[in-house]
N, CA, C and O atoms as a GROMACS GRO file, in nm:
protein
  500
    1MET      N    1  -1.540   1.430   5.276
    1MET     CA    2  -1.428   1.500   5.218
    1MET      C    3  -1.441   1.495   5.066
    1MET      O    4  -1.453   1.386   5.009
    2THR      N    5  -1.440   1.605   5.002
    2THR     CA    6  -1.451   1.610   4.857
    2THR      C    7  -1.314   1.639   4.799
    2THR      O    8  -1.234   1.714   4.855
    3SER      N    9  -1.289   1.578   4.686
    3SER     CA   10  -1.161   1.602   4.621
    3SER      C   11  -1.185   1.680   4.492
    3SER      O   12  -1.284   1.660   4.422
    4LYS      N   13  -1.094   1.766   4.465
    4LYS     CA   14  -1.104   1.845   4.343
    4LYS      C   15  -1.032   1.772   4.230
    4LYS      O   16  -0.922   1.719   4.246
    5VAL      N   17  -1.097   1.770   4.118
    5VAL     CA   18  -1.036   1.709   4.001
    5VAL      C   19  -0.955   1.816   3.929
    5VAL      O   20  -1.005   1.923   3.894
    6SER      N   21  -0.829   1.784   3.910
    6SER     CA   22  -0.745   1.882   3.842
    6SER      C   23  -0.762   1.866   3.692
    6SER      O   24  -0.773   1.755   3.640
    7GLY      N   25  -0.763   1.975   3.627
    7GLY     CA   26  -0.780   1.974   3.481
    7GLY      C   27  -0.775   2.115   3.430
    7GLY      O   28  -0.750   2.209   3.506
    8PRO      N   29  -0.797   2.131   3.301
    8PRO     CA   30  -0.792   2.266   3.245
    8PRO      C   31  -0.911   2.348   3.294
    8PRO      O   32  -1.020   2.296   3.316
    9ARG      N   33  -0.886   2.473   3.309
    9ARG     CA   34  -0.993   2.564   3.350
    9ARG      C   35  -1.087   2.586   3.234
    9ARG      O   36  -1.050   2.567   3.118
   10LYS      N   37  -1.206   2.625   3.264
   10LYS     CA   38  -1.305   2.644   3.160
   10LYS      C   39  -1.266   2.753   3.061
   10LYS      O   40  -1.297   2.743   2.943
   11ASN      N   41  -1.199   2.853   3.107
   11ASN     CA   42  -1.163   2.965   3.020
   11ASN      C   43  -1.028   2.946   2.951
   11ASN      O   44  -0.993   3.023   2.862
   12SER      N   45  -0.953   2.846   2.991
   12SER     CA   46  -0.822   2.826   2.928
   12SER      C   47  -0.840   2.749   2.797
   12SER      O   48  -0.930   2.666   2.784
   13ARG      N   49  -0.754   2.777   2.704
   13ARG     CA   50  -0.761   2.710   2.574
   13ARG      C   51  -0.646   2.612   2.563
   13ARG      O   52  -0.530   2.644   2.592
   14LEU      N   53  -0.680   2.492   2.522
   14LEU     CA   54  -0.577   2.391   2.501
   14LEU      C   55  -0.512   2.413   2.365
   14LEU      O   56  -0.580   2.441   2.266
   15ARG      N   57  -0.385   2.401   2.363
   15ARG     CA   58  -0.315   2.413   2.236
   15ARG      C   59  -0.278   2.274   2.187
   15ARG      O   60  -0.226   2.191   2.262
   16ILE      N   61  -0.306   2.252   2.064
   16ILE     CA   62  -0.271   2.125   2.002
   16ILE      C   63  -0.162   2.153   1.901
   16ILE      O   64  -0.176   2.238   1.813
   17ALA      N   65  -0.053   2.081   1.916
   17ALA     CA   66   0.060   2.102   1.827
   17ALA      C   67   0.032   2.031   1.695
   17ALA      O   68   0.029   1.908   1.688
   18ARG      N   69   0.014   2.109   1.592
   18ARG     CA   70  -0.007   2.055   1.458
   18ARG      C   71   0.086   2.128   1.363
   18ARG      O   72   0.110   2.247   1.377
   19PRO      N   73   0.136   2.055   1.266
   19PRO     CA   74   0.224   2.123   1.171
   19PRO      C   75   0.145   2.219   1.084
   19PRO      O   76   0.029   2.194   1.051
   20THR      N   77   0.208   2.326   1.049
   20THR     CA   78   0.144   2.424   0.963
   20THR      C   79   0.184   2.397   0.819
   20THR      O   80   0.278   2.322   0.792
   21ALA      N   81   0.115   2.458   0.727
   21ALA     CA   82   0.143   2.436   0.585
   21ALA      C   83   0.276   2.498   0.544
   21ALA      O   84   0.329   2.464   0.439
   22ASN      N   85   0.331   2.588   0.625
   22ASN     CA   86   0.455   2.656   0.588
   22ASN      C   87   0.580   2.575   0.620
   22ASN      O   88   0.688   2.608   0.571
   23ASP      N   89   0.568   2.469   0.700
   23ASP     CA   90   0.688   2.398   0.740
   23ASP      C   91   0.723   2.282   0.646
   23ASP      O   92   0.813   2.204   0.679
   24GLY      N   93   0.657   2.267   0.533
   24GLY     CA   94   0.689   2.165   0.436
   24GLY      C   95   0.622   2.031   0.461
   24GLY      O   96   0.642   1.937   0.384
   25SER      N   97   0.543   2.021   0.566
   25SER     CA   98   0.480   1.892   0.595
   25SER      C   99   0.372   1.859   0.493
   25SER      O  100   0.346   1.741   0.469
   26ARG      N  101   0.309   1.957   0.433
   26ARG     CA  102   0.206   1.932   0.333
   26ARG      C  103   0.268   1.871   0.208
   26ARG      O  104   0.208   1.785   0.144
   27ARG      N  105   0.385   1.917   0.173
   27ARG     CA  106   0.453   1.864   0.056
   27ARG      C  107   0.489   1.718   0.077
   27ARG      O  108   0.477   1.637  -0.015
   28ARG      N  109   0.532   1.682   0.197
   28ARG     CA  110   0.572   1.547   0.228
   28ARG      C  111   0.451   1.454   0.236
   28ARG      O  112   0.464   1.334   0.212
   29ALA      N  113   0.336   1.507   0.269
   29ALA     CA  114   0.217   1.425   0.285
   29ALA      C  115   0.170   1.366   0.152
   29ALA      O  116   0.096   1.268   0.153
   30LEU      N  117   0.211   1.421   0.041
   30LEU     CA  118   0.171   1.369  -0.089
   30LEU      C  119   0.251   1.246  -0.129
   30LEU      O  120   0.214   1.180  -0.226
   31GLY      N  121   0.358   1.215  -0.060
   31GLY     CA  122   0.442   1.101  -0.094
   31GLY      C  123   0.368   0.969  -0.100
   31GLY      O  124   0.378   0.899  -0.200
   32PRO      N  125   0.293   0.932   0.005
   32PRO     CA  126   0.220   0.805  -0.001
   32PRO      C  127   0.114   0.801  -0.111
   32PRO      O  128   0.095   0.697  -0.175
   33GLU      N  129   0.046   0.912  -0.133
   33GLU     CA  130  -0.056   0.913  -0.238
   33GLU      C  131   0.008   0.897  -0.376
   33GLU      O  132  -0.044   0.825  -0.461
   34LEU      N  133   0.120   0.965  -0.398
   34LEU     CA  134   0.190   0.951  -0.525
   34LEU      C  135   0.246   0.811  -0.542
   34LEU      O  136   0.243   0.756  -0.653
   35ALA      N  137   0.296   0.752  -0.436
   35ALA     CA  138   0.347   0.615  -0.443
   35ALA      C  139   0.236   0.516  -0.477
   35ALA      O  140   0.256   0.424  -0.556
   36PHE      N  141   0.118   0.536  -0.416
   36PHE     CA  142   0.005   0.450  -0.447
   36PHE      C  143  -0.037   0.463  -0.593
   36PHE      O  144  -0.058   0.364  -0.662
   37GLY      N  145  -0.048   0.586  -0.638
   37GLY     CA  146  -0.085   0.609  -0.778
   37GLY      C  147   0.015   0.550  -0.875
   37GLY      O  148  -0.023   0.489  -0.976
   38ALA      N  149   0.143   0.567  -0.845
   38ALA     CA  150   0.248   0.513  -0.933
   38ALA      C  151   0.246   0.360  -0.934
   38ALA      O  152   0.261   0.298  -1.039
   39ALA      N  153   0.227   0.299  -0.817
   39ALA     CA  154   0.224   0.153  -0.810
   39ALA      C  155   0.104   0.096  -0.883
   39ALA      O  156   0.116  -0.004  -0.953
   40VAL      N  157  -0.012   0.158  -0.867
   40VAL     CA  158  -0.132   0.110  -0.935
   40VAL      C  159  -0.119   0.130  -1.086
   40VAL      O  160  -0.154   0.041  -1.164
   41PHE      N  161  -0.069   0.246  -1.126
   41PHE     CA  162  -0.051   0.272  -1.269
   41PHE      C  163   0.047   0.173  -1.330
   41PHE      O  164   0.020   0.117  -1.436
   42ALA      N  165   0.161   0.150  -1.264
   42ALA     CA  166   0.261   0.057  -1.317
   42ALA      C  167   0.206  -0.085  -1.324
   42ALA      O  168   0.231  -0.157  -1.421
   43SER      N  169   0.130  -0.125  -1.224
   43SER     CA  170   0.074  -0.260  -1.223
   43SER      C  171  -0.030  -0.278  -1.334
   43SER      O  172  -0.032  -0.381  -1.401
   44PHE      N  173  -0.116  -0.178  -1.352
   44PHE     CA  174  -0.216  -0.189  -1.458
   44PHE      C  175  -0.152  -0.180  -1.597
   44PHE      O  176  -0.198  -0.244  -1.691
   45ALA      N  177  -0.046  -0.101  -1.610
   45ALA     CA  178   0.025  -0.094  -1.737
   45ALA      C  179   0.091  -0.229  -1.767
   45ALA      O  180   0.089  -0.276  -1.881
   46ALA      N  181   0.150  -0.291  -1.665
   46ALA     CA  182   0.210  -0.423  -1.684
   46ALA      C  183   0.104  -0.528  -1.714
   46ALA      O  184   0.127  -0.620  -1.792
   47TRP      N  185  -0.014  -0.512  -1.652
   47TRP     CA  186  -0.125  -0.603  -1.680
   47TRP      C  187  -0.165  -0.593  -1.827
   47TRP      O  188  -0.184  -0.694  -1.895
   48GLY      N  189  -0.179  -0.471  -1.875
   48GLY     CA  190  -0.213  -0.451  -2.015
   48GLY      C  191  -0.107  -0.505  -2.109
   48GLY      O  192  -0.140  -0.567  -2.211
   49ALA      N  193   0.019  -0.484  -2.078
   49ALA     CA  194   0.127  -0.533  -2.162
   49ALA      C  195   0.136  -0.686  -2.157
   49ALA      O  196   0.169  -0.750  -2.256
   50SER      N  197   0.107  -0.743  -2.041
   50SER     CA  198   0.118  -0.889  -2.029
   50SER      C  199   0.005  -0.961  -2.101
   50SER      O  200   0.020  -1.078  -2.138
   51THR      N  201  -0.108  -0.895  -2.122
   51THR     CA  202  -0.215  -0.960  -2.198
   51THR      C  203  -0.175  -0.980  -2.344
   51THR      O  204  -0.228  -1.068  -2.412
   52VAL      N  205  -0.082  -0.897  -2.391
   52VAL     CA  206  -0.036  -0.908  -2.529
   52VAL      C  207   0.083  -1.002  -2.540
   52VAL      O  208   0.096  -1.074  -2.640
   53THR      N  209   0.169  -1.004  -2.440
   53THR     CA  210   0.297  -1.074  -2.454
   53THR      C  211   0.303  -1.209  -2.383
   53THR      O  212   0.384  -1.294  -2.422
   54LEU      N  213   0.223  -1.233  -2.280
   54LEU     CA  214   0.235  -1.356  -2.201
   54LEU      C  215   0.119  -1.451  -2.228
   54LEU      O  216   0.012  -1.409  -2.275
   55PRO      N  217   0.139  -1.578  -2.200
   55PRO     CA  218   0.026  -1.672  -2.211
   55PRO      C  219  -0.081  -1.636  -2.108
   55PRO      O  220  -0.050  -1.580  -2.003
   56PRO      N  221  -0.207  -1.668  -2.137
   56PRO     CA  222  -0.317  -1.629  -2.047
   56PRO      C  223  -0.305  -1.685  -1.905
   56PRO      O  224  -0.350  -1.622  -1.809
   57ASP      N  225  -0.245  -1.803  -1.890
   57ASP     CA  226  -0.231  -1.861  -1.757
   57ASP      C  227  -0.131  -1.785  -1.669
   57ASP      O  228  -0.132  -1.801  -1.547
   58LEU      N  229  -0.047  -1.706  -1.729
   58LEU     CA  230   0.059  -1.638  -1.654
   58LEU      C  231   0.023  -1.494  -1.617
   58LEU      O  232   0.096  -1.431  -1.540
   59ILE      N  233  -0.084  -1.440  -1.669
   59ILE     CA  234  -0.116  -1.298  -1.651
   59ILE      C  235  -0.148  -1.265  -1.505
   59ILE      O  236  -0.084  -1.177  -1.447
   60MET      N  237  -0.244  -1.334  -1.444
   60MET     CA  238  -0.283  -1.301  -1.306
   60MET      C  239  -0.174  -1.329  -1.204
   60MET      O  240  -0.160  -1.251  -1.110
   61PRO      N  241  -0.094  -1.436  -1.217
   61PRO     CA  242   0.018  -1.450  -1.123
   61PRO      C  243   0.117  -1.333  -1.131
   61PRO      O  244   0.172  -1.291  -1.030
   62VAL      N  245   0.140  -1.282  -1.252
   62VAL     CA  246   0.231  -1.168  -1.267
   62VAL      C  247   0.171  -1.044  -1.203
   62VAL      O  248   0.241  -0.970  -1.133
   63VAL      N  249   0.043  -1.020  -1.225
   63VAL     CA  250  -0.023  -0.902  -1.169
   63VAL      C  251  -0.024  -0.909  -1.016
   63VAL      O  252   0.006  -0.810  -0.949
   64ALA      N  253  -0.058  -1.024  -0.961
   64ALA     CA  254  -0.060  -1.040  -0.815
   64ALA      C  255   0.079  -1.021  -0.757
   64ALA      O  256   0.096  -0.959  -0.652
   65THR      N  257   0.180  -1.075  -0.825
   65THR     CA  258   0.318  -1.060  -0.778
   65THR      C  259   0.361  -0.913  -0.781
   65THR      O  260   0.430  -0.867  -0.690
   66LEU      N  261   0.321  -0.840  -0.885
   66LEU     CA  262   0.356  -0.698  -0.892
   66LEU      C  263   0.294  -0.619  -0.777
   66LEU      O  264   0.363  -0.541  -0.711
   67PHE      N  265   0.165  -0.640  -0.752
   67PHE     CA  266   0.100  -0.567  -0.644
   67PHE      C  267   0.164  -0.602  -0.509
   67PHE      O  268   0.187  -0.513  -0.427
   68LEU      N  269   0.191  -0.730  -0.485
   68LEU     CA  270   0.251  -0.769  -0.358
   68LEU      C  271   0.396  -0.721  -0.346
   68LEU      O  272   0.443  -0.690  -0.237
   69GLY      N  273   0.466  -0.715  -0.459
   69GLY     CA  274   0.603  -0.662  -0.459
   69GLY      C  275   0.606  -0.513  -0.426
   69GLY      O  276   0.688  -0.468  -0.346
   70PHE      N  277   0.515  -0.438  -0.489
   70PHE     CA  278   0.506  -0.295  -0.456
   70PHE      C  279   0.466  -0.275  -0.310
   70PHE      O  280   0.515  -0.183  -0.244
   71ALA      N  281   0.378  -0.361  -0.260
   71ALA     CA  282   0.338  -0.351  -0.119
   71ALA      C  283   0.457  -0.375  -0.027
   71ALA      O  284   0.472  -0.308   0.075
   72ALA      N  285   0.542  -0.471  -0.062
   72ALA     CA  286   0.660  -0.499   0.020
   72ALA      C  287   0.757  -0.381   0.021
   72ALA      O  288   0.813  -0.346   0.125
   73VAL      N  289   0.778  -0.322  -0.096
   73VAL     CA  290   0.868  -0.206  -0.104
   73VAL      C  291   0.814  -0.090  -0.021
   73VAL      O  292   0.889  -0.025   0.052
   74LEU      N  293   0.684  -0.063  -0.033
   74LEU     CA  294   0.627   0.048   0.042
   74LEU      C  295   0.618   0.017   0.191
   74LEU      O  296   0.617   0.109   0.273
   75ALA      N  297   0.612  -0.110   0.227
   75ALA     CA  298   0.618  -0.146   0.369
   75ALA      C  299   0.755  -0.114   0.427
   75ALA      O  300   0.767  -0.078   0.544
   76MET      N  301   0.859  -0.128   0.345
   76MET     CA  302   0.993  -0.088   0.391
   76MET      C  303   1.001   0.063   0.412
   76MET      O  304   1.063   0.109   0.508
   77PHE      N  305   0.937   0.140   0.323
   77PHE     CA  306   0.930   0.284   0.344
   77PHE      C  307   0.852   0.316   0.472
   77PHE      O  308   0.889   0.407   0.547
   78ALA      N  309   0.746   0.242   0.495
   78ALA     CA  310   0.665   0.265   0.616
   78ALA      C  311   0.746   0.234   0.740
   78ALA      O  312   0.733   0.303   0.841
   79ARG      N  313   0.827   0.134   0.734
   79ARG     CA  314   0.911   0.098   0.849
   79ARG      C  315   1.013   0.207   0.877
   79ARG      O  316   1.044   0.238   0.992
   80ARG      N  317   1.065   0.265   0.769
   80ARG     CA  318   1.165   0.371   0.783
   80ARG      C  319   1.102   0.502   0.828
   80ARG      O  320   1.159   0.574   0.910
   81ASP      N  321   0.984   0.532   0.775
   81ASP     CA  322   0.915   0.658   0.804
   81ASP      C  323   0.796   0.632   0.894
   81ASP      O  324   0.684   0.617   0.846
   82ARG      N  325   0.818   0.626   1.018
   82ARG     CA  326   0.709   0.599   1.112
   82ARG      C  327   0.648   0.730   1.159
   82ARG      O  328   0.690   0.786   1.260
   83ASP      N  329   0.550   0.776   1.086
   83ASP     CA  330   0.478   0.897   1.127
   83ASP      C  331   0.369   0.859   1.225
   83ASP      O  332   0.298   0.760   1.205
   84LEU      N  333   0.356   0.935   1.329
   84LEU     CA  334   0.252   0.909   1.428
   84LEU      C  335   0.124   0.986   1.398
   84LEU      O  336   0.024   0.968   1.467
   85ASP      N  337   0.127   1.069   1.296
   85ASP     CA  338   0.009   1.147   1.260
   85ASP      C  339  -0.086   1.058   1.182
   85ASP      O  340  -0.063   1.031   1.065
   86SER      N  341  -0.192   1.013   1.245
   86SER     CA  342  -0.285   0.922   1.180
   86SER      C  343  -0.389   0.996   1.098
   86SER      O  344  -0.477   0.932   1.039
   87GLY      N  345  -0.382   1.125   1.092
   87GLY     CA  346  -0.478   1.203   1.015
   87GLY      C  347  -0.448   1.204   0.867
   87GLY      O  348  -0.532   1.245   0.787
   88GLN      N  349  -0.330   1.161   0.829
   88GLN     CA  350  -0.291   1.160   0.688
   88GLN      C  351  -0.267   1.018   0.642
   88GLN      O  352  -0.249   0.927   0.723
   89VAL      N  353  -0.267   0.999   0.512
   89VAL     CA  354  -0.237   0.869   0.456
   89VAL      C  355  -0.088   0.843   0.472
   89VAL      O  356  -0.006   0.928   0.439
   90THR      N  357  -0.054   0.726   0.523
   90THR     CA  358   0.086   0.692   0.546
   90THR      C  359   0.128   0.581   0.448
   90THR      O  360   0.045   0.522   0.379
   91TYR      N  361   0.258   0.555   0.445
   91TYR     CA  362   0.308   0.447   0.361
   91TYR      C  363   0.254   0.312   0.408
   91TYR      O  364   0.236   0.222   0.326
   92ALA      N  365   0.230   0.298   0.536
   92ALA     CA  366   0.173   0.172   0.586
   92ALA      C  367   0.030   0.153   0.533
   92ALA      O  368  -0.009   0.041   0.500
   93ASP      N  369  -0.046   0.260   0.523
   93ASP     CA  370  -0.180   0.252   0.465
   93ASP      C  371  -0.174   0.207   0.319
   93ASP      O  372  -0.251   0.122   0.275
   94VAL      N  373  -0.082   0.266   0.246
   94VAL     CA  374  -0.067   0.233   0.105
   94VAL      C  375  -0.020   0.089   0.088
   94VAL      O  376  -0.070   0.018   0.000
   95ALA      N  377   0.073   0.046   0.171
   95ALA     CA  378   0.121  -0.093   0.163
   95ALA      C  379   0.007  -0.190   0.194
   95ALA      O  380  -0.003  -0.295   0.132
   96GLY      N  381  -0.076  -0.156   0.289
   96GLY     CA  382  -0.190  -0.241   0.321
   96GLY      C  383  -0.290  -0.248   0.208
   96GLY      O  384  -0.344  -0.355   0.180
   97ALA      N  385  -0.316  -0.136   0.143
   97ALA     CA  386  -0.410  -0.135   0.030
   97ALA      C  387  -0.356  -0.216  -0.087
   97ALA      O  388  -0.430  -0.291  -0.151
   98LEU      N  389  -0.227  -0.202  -0.115
   98LEU     CA  390  -0.167  -0.279  -0.224
   98LEU      C  391  -0.164  -0.428  -0.192
   98LEU      O  392  -0.180  -0.511  -0.281
   99THR      N  393  -0.144  -0.461  -0.065
   99THR     CA  394  -0.148  -0.602  -0.024
   99THR      C  395  -0.288  -0.659  -0.046
   99THR      O  396  -0.303  -0.770  -0.097
  100LEU      N  397  -0.388  -0.583  -0.009
  100LEU     CA  398  -0.526  -0.628  -0.029
  100LEU      C  399  -0.557  -0.649  -0.177
  100LEU      O  400  -0.618  -0.749  -0.214
  101ILE      N  401  -0.515  -0.557  -0.261
  101ILE     CA  402  -0.537  -0.570  -0.404
  101ILE      C  403  -0.462  -0.692  -0.458
  101ILE      O  404  -0.516  -0.768  -0.539
  102GLY      N  405  -0.338  -0.710  -0.414
  102GLY     CA  406  -0.259  -0.825  -0.459
  102GLY      C  407  -0.318  -0.958  -0.416
  102GLY      O  408  -0.317  -1.054  -0.493
  103LEU      N  409  -0.370  -0.964  -0.295
  103LEU     CA  410  -0.431  -1.088  -0.248
  103LEU      C  411  -0.562  -1.116  -0.321
  103LEU      O  412  -0.595  -1.231  -0.348
  104CYS      N  413  -0.637  -1.012  -0.351
  104CYS     CA  414  -0.760  -1.031  -0.431
  104CYS      C  415  -0.726  -1.079  -0.572
  104CYS      O  416  -0.797  -1.164  -0.627
  105ALA      N  417  -0.619  -1.027  -0.630
  105ALA     CA  418  -0.576  -1.074  -0.762
  105ALA      C  419  -0.528  -1.219  -0.754
  105ALA      O  420  -0.554  -1.298  -0.844
  106ALA      N  421  -0.458  -1.253  -0.647
  106ALA     CA  422  -0.411  -1.391  -0.631
  106ALA      C  423  -0.526  -1.487  -0.607
  106ALA      O  424  -0.517  -1.605  -0.644
  107ALA      N  425  -0.633  -1.440  -0.547
  107ALA     CA  426  -0.748  -1.527  -0.522
  107ALA      C  427  -0.821  -1.564  -0.650
  107ALA      O  428  -0.893  -1.664  -0.653
  108THR      N  429  -0.802  -1.487  -0.756
  108THR     CA  430  -0.868  -1.519  -0.882
  108THR      C  431  -0.792  -1.624  -0.963
  108THR      O  432  -0.842  -1.670  -1.066
  109ILE      N  433  -0.674  -1.663  -0.919
  109ILE     CA  434  -0.594  -1.762  -0.991
  109ILE      C  435  -0.652  -1.900  -0.964
  109ILE      O  436  -0.670  -1.940  -0.848
  110ASP      N  437  -0.681  -1.972  -1.070
  110ASP     CA  438  -0.735  -2.107  -1.060
  110ASP      C  439  -0.620  -2.204  -1.025
  110ASP      O  440  -0.513  -2.194  -1.085
  111PRO      N  441  -0.641  -2.295  -0.931
  111PRO     CA  442  -0.534  -2.391  -0.898
  111PRO      C  443  -0.489  -2.475  -1.018
  111PRO      O  444  -0.371  -2.507  -1.031
  112ASP      N  445  -0.582  -2.510  -1.106
  112ASP     CA  446  -0.545  -2.585  -1.226
  112ASP      C  447  -0.453  -2.503  -1.316
  112ASP      O  448  -0.366  -2.556  -1.385
  113GLN      N  449  -0.475  -2.373  -1.315
  113GLN     CA  450  -0.390  -2.283  -1.392
  113GLN      C  451  -0.246  -2.291  -1.342
  113GLN      O  452  -0.153  -2.294  -1.422
  114MET      N  453  -0.227  -2.294  -1.211
  114MET     CA  454  -0.092  -2.303  -1.155
  114MET      C  455  -0.029  -2.438  -1.185
  114MET      O  456   0.091  -2.447  -1.209
  115VAL      N  457  -0.110  -2.544  -1.183
  115VAL     CA  458  -0.058  -2.678  -1.217
  115VAL      C  459  -0.009  -2.679  -1.361
  115VAL      O  460   0.097  -2.734  -1.390
  116ARG      N  461  -0.085  -2.620  -1.451
  116ARG     CA  462  -0.042  -2.614  -1.592
  116ARG      C  463   0.087  -2.535  -1.606
  116ARG      O  464   0.174  -2.572  -1.686
  117LEU      N  465   0.102  -2.426  -1.531
  117LEU     CA  466   0.226  -2.347  -1.537
  117LEU      C  467   0.346  -2.426  -1.488
  117LEU      O  468   0.453  -2.423  -1.550
  118VAL      N  469   0.328  -2.497  -1.377
  118VAL     CA  470   0.439  -2.575  -1.322
  118VAL      C  471   0.475  -2.690  -1.415
  118VAL      O  472   0.592  -2.718  -1.437
  119GLU      N  473   0.375  -2.757  -1.470
  119GLU     CA  474   0.402  -2.868  -1.563
  119GLU      C  475   0.470  -2.819  -1.689
  119GLU      O  476   0.560  -2.887  -1.741
  120SER      N  477   0.431  -2.705  -1.741
  120SER     CA  478   0.495  -2.652  -1.861
  120SER      C  479   0.640  -2.613  -1.832
  120SER      O  480   0.725  -2.621  -1.921
  121GLY      N  481   0.669  -2.571  -1.711
  121GLY     CA  482   0.806  -2.538  -1.672
  121GLY      C  483   0.893  -2.661  -1.664
  121GLY      O  484   1.011  -2.656  -1.698
  122HIS      N  485   0.837  -2.773  -1.619
  122HIS     CA  486   0.914  -2.897  -1.608
  122HIS      C  487   0.937  -2.957  -1.747
  122HIS      O  488   1.040  -3.020  -1.769
  123ARG      N  489   0.845  -2.940  -1.840
  123ARG     CA  490   0.862  -2.993  -1.974
  123ARG      C  491   0.974  -2.923  -2.049
  123ARG      O  492   1.045  -2.984  -2.128
  124GLU      N  493   0.989  -2.792  -2.024
  124GLU     CA  494   1.093  -2.716  -2.094
  124GLU      C  495   1.232  -2.754  -2.046
  124GLU      O  496   1.328  -2.742  -2.122
  125ASN      N  497   1.245  -2.799  -1.921
  125ASN     CA  498   1.377  -2.834  -1.867
  125ASN      C  499   1.411  -2.969  -1.908
  125ASN      O  500   1.518  -3.019  -1.873
   0.00000   0.00000   0.00000
């Protein structure tokens, strides 16, 4: 006894539902890219400003905190905007990239540097 496998016919065309450029989805797709660019620009601008205004031991902790803070904010956007379209960059992708950058910046912080920061904070109090 042979069984027939049900499926689409050879001559039938499968339709895939994809948004078109006219429905505004293309405009919305730029949101994560713009958020990433703005977060990176703001963090690098703060990095440049902190090299002039802050002590050298405090620069990398500030930069790492900024990147991780932006990642946390964009993760909240990702939680709110759960797009299932994996073909585009999402807020979750951007939050993950910023987290990676922030953790790499935090990895460059010397433990002795943090000890000096904590000790200087206790001396001022």
